[in-house]
N, C-alpha and C positions, 0 to 999 in steps of 0.2 A: 304385267301391264298395269293392274290396279295399284300396285305399290308405287309405280312411277307417277301415276296420276295423284295418288295421295301425297307423295313428297312435293309435287308441284303445288298442290293446294295448300299444304302446310307453309310453304315459302311465300306464296303469292297472296292467297286469300286470308290467311291468318295473320301474317306479319306480327308475330308474337314479340312483345316488348317486355324486357325484364324490368323488375322494379328498380328504382334508384337511378333513373336516367339523369344525365348531366343537364342542369338548367342552362338556358341561354343567358350569356352575360352581355349586357349592353354598355356602351360608352356614350357620353353625351353627343347629341346630334346624329346618332346612328339611327337608321331607318327601322321602324317597328311595323312589321306587316300586320295589317288588319284584314281579316277574312269575314265573309258573310256566309251564313248557313240558311237553311230552309226557314220559312215562316210557318208557325204552328198555331193551333188553337185547341183548347181543351173542350170547346163546345162542338167542334166538328170532327176532330181527330184526323183531318185530311190536310197534310202539309203540302206546301208548294215551294218550288224553287224560287229563290229570291229574285233572280233576274227574269223569271217568267212574268213578273209583276212590274208595273210602271215605276220603277225606282231608278236612281242614278247608277250608271254602269261605267266601269273603266274602259279605256280605249281598247284594251285587249284583255279578255276574261281568261284567267288561268284557273282551270278546274283542278282541284286536288285529286290525286290518284285515290280511288275508292277501294275499300276492302269489301269482302262479301257481306259482313255484318252491317256496314254503313249503307250499302245498297238496299238491303232488306229493311233497314230502319228509315229509309228515305232521306238520309243525309246528303246534302248537296253543297259542300264547302268549295268556295271559290274566292278569288282575289277581290278586293274592293277598291273604290276610288279614293278612300280616305288616305291622306298623307300625314303620317305621324312620325315625329323624331323624338328620340329619347331626351327627356327633360326640357323640351322646347314647348312653351305654352303658345297656343294659337287662340285667337279671338275672332269669333264670327266669320269663319272662312267659308266661301261659297263652294259648294260641292257640285251643283249643276242646276240648270234651269230647264223645266219641262212644261210643255203645253199639254194640259189634260183635256182630252175630248170627252164627250158625253159617255162613251163606252168606258173609258178609264175611270172617270169619276164614279160611275155606277159600280165598277169592280171594287174600287177602294172603299166605297160606302158599305158594300157587302162584307169586306174583310173587317172593317171597323165594327160593324154590328155583331159579327161572330167572334169578336175579341181576339183577333190574330195578333201575334207578337213576332217582331223581327229578332234575329239572333246574329250577333257579331262575335268574333273569336280573336283572341291574341294568345299565341302559344297554346292553343287548344283550351284556353281558359274562357268560358262563356261570359259575355256581358250580362250584368245583373242590375236590377233596380233595387236599391236599398230603401226599405220602407219602415215607417214607425221608428225613426231614429236608430236605424241599423239593427232593429230587433227582428226583422223579417226580411227575407231575400226572395225575390222572384226572378226566374230566368228570362232573359230577353227583355224587350221593351215594347209597349203597346204601339201598334201602328197609328192609332188615333183614339178619339173618344167621341161620345155623343152628348148632346145637351137637349133637354126637353123642357120648354117653357110653358107647356100646357096647350099650346096651339099647334106647334110643329116640332118635329124632331130634326135637329141639325147635326151635321157630321163635321168633325175637324180632324185634320191630318197633322201628325207630329212630324214636321218637316225640319226641325232643328234638334240635333243631338249634342249634348255636352258629354264628352268622353273624359272620364276621370280615371287616371292610372295611378295605382299605388305601387311603389317600388321600395326595395330594401337593398341598401348598400352593405356589402360584406366588409368585415374588418380585415385589415392587413396584419402582418406579423407584429408591428409596433402598437397595435390597438387602435389605430386611426381608421378613417373611412377611405376606402379605395375608390377609384373612378368607375369601377365596374358595378353594375346594378342588376337586380333581378326584378321582374314584374311579378307582384304577388297579389294584385287585385285589379279588377276591371269593372267600373261602374258606369252606367249610362243614365243620364237625366234627360228624358224626352220633353220637348216643348213644341207648342204650336204657335208659329209667328207668321203673320201676314206681312211679308217683306215688301218694302217699297225702296226705290232707288232713284238717283238723280240721272236725268238724261236717258240715253239709250243703254240697253244692257250690253256689256262688253266683257263677258266672261269673268275671270278672276279680278279684272281691273275695275269692275263695277263698284261704285260707292253706294253701299246700302245706307238708308236713312234710319233703319230700325235698330241696327247694331253694327259695331265694328271692333277693331282691336282694342280701342280705348273704352268702348261702351259695351259691356257684356250683355248677352241676350237676356231679356227680362220679359216673361210672358205678360206681366201686368202693364208694360209700357206700350203695348200695341195690341191690336185685335188678333184673335187666333185665325189660322189658315182654314177657311171654310172649304169644303170639298163637295158642296151641294150643287154647284154649277161648274160648267167647264171653264177653263181659264188657265192662267199662268201660275206655276208653283215653283218657288225657289227653295232648294234644299241647302242648308248650311250646317256647320258644326263648329264647336270649339274644343280645345284640348287643355286639360289641367293635369298637373303632376303633384302627387302628395307622397311624402316619405312615410313609410310604415315600418313597424317593428315585427310584423308578421314574417316568419321564415318561409322560404320558398316551399319547403316540404309541407307546410301547413296552410298553403294558400287556398285549398279547397274547403277548409273548415267553415268558412263563412256561408257556404251553400247549404250546409247541414242545418242552418238555423230555420230553414223552411220545413224541417221535419221535427216530430216530437222528440223529446229528450230520451235518454237511455232508461229512465225510471219506468216508462211505459213498456219498453221492451223487456225489462227485468220482471215487471209484473206479469207480462204475458208468459214468459218462460217459467216463472214460479207457479203460476196457476196451472199450466200444463204439466209441470213436474209433480204437483200434488195429485193430479188426476192419474198420472202414471203410477205413483206410489199406491194409490187405492186399487188400481187394476192389478198391480204386481202382488199386493197382499191377497187379493181375491184368487189369483191364479195359484199362489203359493198354498192357500188354504185348500184349494181343490186338489193340487198335486200331492201335498204332504199329509193331509188329513183324510179327506174323503176317498181319493183314489188309493192311497197307501193302505187304508183300512180295508177297502174292498178287495184289493189284490192280495193282501196277506191272508185274509179269510178264505178267499177262493183257492189259493195255492196250498193251504194247510189241509184241505180236505183230501183224504187218501183215495176215496172212491170217486173216480171221475164222473160216474153216472149220477151221483147224488150232488155233484157240484151245482150250485145255484147259478144258472145262466139266465139272468134277467138284466134289464137295463142295457148298458153299453157292452156288457160281456156277451150278450146273446147274439150280437150281429157280427161276431168276429169272422164269420165265413163270408160276409158280404162287404165289409168295410173297405177292402182294397179292390173291389170290383170296379172296372173302368166305368166312367159315367156313360149313361145311355145317350145323352144329348151332346152331340158335337164335341167329342174328346179332342179332335184335331184343333178346333178353335181354342179350346182351353189351353192346350200345349203351346199354341202360337201366342196367346195372350201372356202366358207366363214368361216365355222367352223375351217378348217385347218389353214386358214390365221390368225384367232384370236389366235390359239394355237401357231403359230410361233411368233406372235407379243408379246404375254406374255412371251415366252421363251427369246426373244431378250431383252426385257426390264429388266427382272430379271437377265439375264446374265451380262448386263451392270452395274446393281447395285452391283452385286457380284464383278465384276472387279474393279469398282470404289472404293469399300471398301477394296480392296486388298485381298479378299478371294480367287480369282483366279488371277494368274499373271504368267509371264514367269519364276519366281523363283520356281514355283511349276509345273513342267513339266506335261502336259496333263490335268491340272486342268480345263482349260477353255473348252476344248472339252468334258470332263466328265460332267461339269456343263450343257453344252448345251444339251447333250443327256438326262440327268436325268430331266432337266427342261422341255424339250419337252415331255417326257413321263408323267411327273407329270401334265402337262397342258392338258392332254388328256380329262379331264372332261370338260374343257372350250370348246374344239372342239366339243364334243358331245352335249353340251348344246346349243350352238349357231347354229349348223347345224340343230338340231332338231326343234328349234323355227322357223327357216326360212322354213324348210320343212313343218311344220304344217301350216305356213302362206300361203304357196302355195296350201294348201288343198290336199296334196298327202296322199296316204294311206300306202304304203309299208315302214313302219318305220324301219323294220329290214334291208332293203337294204340301207337306209340312214345311219344307225348306223355302219354297216359293212364297207361301203365305206369310211366313215369318219375315221375309225380306220385303214383301210388297204390300201387305194388308194395311198396317197402320200408316206407313209413309204415303200410300196411295190416297187414303182418306184425307190426310193433312194436305197433300199436294193438290187434290181436287178443290178443297176449300180455298187454299191459297191461290189457285189459278182463277177461280171465280171472282175472288176479291181483287186480284190483280187486273182483271178485265174491267171491273168496276172503277178502279183507280185510274186506269188508262183513259177511260171515258171522261173522268173528272180532271184529267191532266195533272194529277198529283205527283209530287216528287217521290212518293212511296211506291209508285208503280215500277216494278222491276223490269229493266230492259230485256229484250229477247235474248241477248247473248248471255246475260247472267241467269236467265231462266233455263237456258240450255245447259249452262255450266252446272247448275244445281241438279238437273236431270242426269247429266253424265256422272256427277259425283255419287248420285244415288245408285245408278245402274252399274257403273264401272268400279266402284269402290265398296259401297255398302253391300250390294248383292254378292260379290265374290267373298267378302268377309263372312257373311251369313252362311254361305255354302261351306266355307272352311270350318267354321264352328260346328256346323251340322255334321260334317264328316267325323270330327273328333267325338262329337256327342253320340253318334250311332256306333262308333268304335268302342265306346266304353260299355262295360256290363250294365245291365238294367238295375234299377234300384232294388235292393233286397228288402223284403218285408217279412215280419215275424210270423204271419199266419197266412194260410193258403185260402184261395177263393173257392168256395163250394158252390155246387149247382143243385137245384135251381135257386132263383132269387127268393129271399125270405120276404114274407108279407110285412109291409109297413103298417103299423097300427094307426088309427085315426089321429090326426094332428091336433094338439091342444093349442090354445090361443098363444101361449108364451113360446111355443116352438114353431109357430106358423112361419113359413119362409118370409113372407112380406114383413112381418113384425120383426123378426131377427135381422133381416137385411137393413131395414130403416133404422133400427136402434143401433145396430153395429156400426153404421157410418156416422152417426151423430157424434159420438165421443171422439173419434180421430179428427173430425172437422173442428170440434171445440178446442183442440190443442193448438190449432194454427189460425183460428179466425181473427185474432187480434193482429198477429204478424201479417196476415193476409191483407189487412187494411192498408198497411204501409206499402206492401208490394203493389197493390192496386193503384195507390196514389202515385207511385213511381211510374207505373205503366200509362195511366190515363190522365194524370194531372201534371205530368212532366216534372216531377220532383226527383231528387237524387236519392238513391238507396245505397248505403255503404256499410251497413251493419251486418256483414255476412257471417260474423261469429254468432250473432243471435239467430240468424236464419239457419245456420247449420245445427244449432241446438234445437230449434223448432222442428226441423226435419227429422232429427234423431228421435225426438220425443213422439212425433207423429207416427213414425214407423214402428216404434215400440208399442204404441197404443193400438195400432192396427193389428199387430201380432197378438197382443194379449186379449183384446176384445174378441178376436176370431177364435182363439183357444177356448174362451169361456162359452161362447155361443155354440161351438161345436161340441163341447162336453154335454151341454144340456140337450142338444139334438140327439147325440148318441144315447144318452140316458133314456130318451123316449123311444129308443129302438128304431131310429130313422138313420139308415146308413148312407143316405144320399148327400154326402157332405162336400163333394168335389166342387161343384159350381157354387154351392151355398157359401163355402169358405171364401171364394174369390169375390163374390158379390157383397158379402157382409162388410168387409173393409173397403171394397171398391165403391160402395154406395156413398162414401163421403164426398165423392165427386158430384153427386146430385146436390148436396148441400152447398158445395162450392158454386155451382151454377145458380142456385137460388140466391146465394149471397151476392153474386154478380148482378142479379136483377135488383136486389135491394140497393146495392151501391149505385146502380144506374139511376134509380128513382130519387135517391136522397143526396147524392154527391155530384152527379154530372148534370149538365144542362144541354144535352143533345136534343135537337129538334129536327135535324136533317135526317131523312130516311136512310141515305147512304151511310151516314155515320153510325146510325143504330145497327144497320146490317153488319158493318165492319166490327163494331164492339162485340156483338153477341156471337159473331163467327169466330173471332179470336178467342173469346172466352170458352167457346165450345171446344176448340183445340186444346186449351189449357185444361179443361175439365176431363177430356178424354185421356190426356197424358196422365193426369193425377189418378184417374180411375185405374189405368193399367198398372201404375207403380204401386199404389196402395193395395189394390186387389192381389197383386203378386206377392207382396209381403205377407198378407193375411193367409194366402193359400199355402205358402211354404211353411209358415208357422203352424198351421193346422196339420199339414203333412208330417212335420216333425213330431207334433203332439200325439197324433194317432199312432205313429210308428212306435213311439216310446211306451205308451200305455198298453198296447197289445203285445209288445215285446216283453212286458213284465209278468204276463200271466202264462200259466202252463196249460197248453191245449193239446189234446191227443189228436 
């Protein structure tokens, strides 16, 4: 049953598009569909559907079929009333006339103060405002602007849009230009014009005195459209076409101008790589010099009774003793961490190959969800093997917790936020049918896959360890300051976070400032370096802990690298204070709730890597000594 549901979702919700799709070829006078999307703001992070606001609407609104990722991201793509034909220039064409009531003007003023931006699409290419002589690009166009003369704050609506399309004509076999063209750019120039007209308003036949086909719209020739009082608003637009040498495959390059150049990413990777080299050298010194010398000296003694059992060698009878505090929870965390790691790696591969990209709205989020669900078998397998190693009996509890614990926490946070967004009438509020579909995907696909993985995990033999556990427990000597759990955990998480903090800035900007992130190669390198740092710093801290004859390393190893999530959450607080301008309480709740989900995910993934690195290290060093 669950395989059938999985296949259905792979076909319907994912809609995977392979790279290199054929571009649309236009001929002169061919209709060019323009679509509208949600209106967004970096100050509130609460998007709204375009047609939920008092803007011009077509006679019949055609909603684009949504995918799972688009629904979760609040995308609301629909047809628009703009009439555009290939290579046909339009001048000051009337879109619609609207009577704004006091309620509508109040709503628009609120949107303008919160810096909301409208979004248009052509062939999934978002409209952009080119600023500073094309040196900087911002997505969408501002709804309006404010003006403060010292006595009052006035609001003006951008009721005229200049749509500028850039096209590239392909060459034919003889080297000349063909009639077919590809759209490679979409620019919007918003204007605020208080339109006037002669006589009575008569739809498209109305003669505007502010602009027409022969007189282009000019903001300096008329007063702007004030929205401080109720009244009539006329929306207009004009269309311009410009030939470009940009290839269709490179039409997204212009949007990367809003991001830092590659030198900053290279510096980030180089800085993290040097940190990894330092930690690798430290681990090598411990393994090849200190440990090798101790093990050789210990094994060369013929009399077992006179062998010096101090430091890490003295706790060989306790080092593989199951943790006294919640071993089931530790096994569940490890399985979920492996599941998240598999999801992350595969998502990066898909993104690097172009299968998921900003050109395919919602594809990355859809891929993350489906990959997480599909990786449920790995979670069940690894949690079951660790649970069996701890010699615990309630395997049903382990399996159910692996399938339900982390998803339940995320689902409850998501449900609370969704109720809040419903109350705010945001487009990000997930409809009930999609919420039920997510629940079915979780219970009918993820849960059975976790059970299947657990079955194979419990069927496998338990992990073999080189030394036996003795009874009773050894006494742990007093802890020194440098081996104190709090000190080790906080220091252990600082270095892994340092390897990704620069790249994290770009990711946060993509999430909360609506910028585009396409450097997945750098992100993959940053993830690999971060995981390697988690493993090495955990090995080093566990070595010093065992040398102090403290054998309670199980949870300590997980928390040492997992504590990097604490720094990630602290970083989100710094980013909120310095980079964002949120003042709305709902927006603040949404921001910190989603960052909490991200931090929990990072905690499980990095903690699992550190745990298995410590497990491998402990197994190796105790397998190298001779113990009677």
